Steps between C-alpha positions, in 0.01 A plus 500: 500500500788736574656443159185622320507818707866554417435437131215753502724754674780443245260547208356813660848646546591418138187680379585803715855516359368465145236770551754743648756458221266520198389839368123531461327722245125550482357723228140615472340675202191714564274632230231751600540404863455126445785253521547339159812289554712373787841345441754348738867477390412651159354819355125554490346530155326825422140528385613679179208735504474690171491873524270697264671687219361838606565562866329796660608665823232318699604166360870555572452303821503177296878500525471477877223239502753218487732459793773248583604411854824316565579341837858375535656316794874475462650176625817470697792474259773384734464259785746514786620149559658445837774246546576343834847368574469172691784293638523127442473439875168682516362304206607167646348595838169598337489180295579282802242680714227470236581131443478424873175696527356310206590165652361595840170615348460190288192316619492138607376269230452203733150367485326475835244223512188586688263220586229712650298361792575133453581314825828308538490126429393267782774305676454126495779434752694719741840509328680659796395214725588235242847641441535585871604859432417724792570869553680573826 
């Protein structure tokens, strides 16, 4: 049961490292206040709305009817790896300690026979009296 928890934790940590090192880009394209396209990791396609040939002053707002929003999360480019200098004595001590702990925690595999509520067998003869063995 513990190994499944450790595996889940390792996968969760791997996902966190991956999410922090990858750059994320989300682009949204709005046309007349309504979202037309949403794209992740790529550019959003525009609605390609055609403008009329004669544009009056009141219709000059058509240029501003389309709007693009870009949301960028920059990932971490360099990871600081830390190195630990360990002596051979420390490694051998840790290995010996973990091996002894593993052996001491190993469970008994001997099968214990349980007979339940059955009474012991009846004695036909008194063996102690026959063999003349007495406790003093």
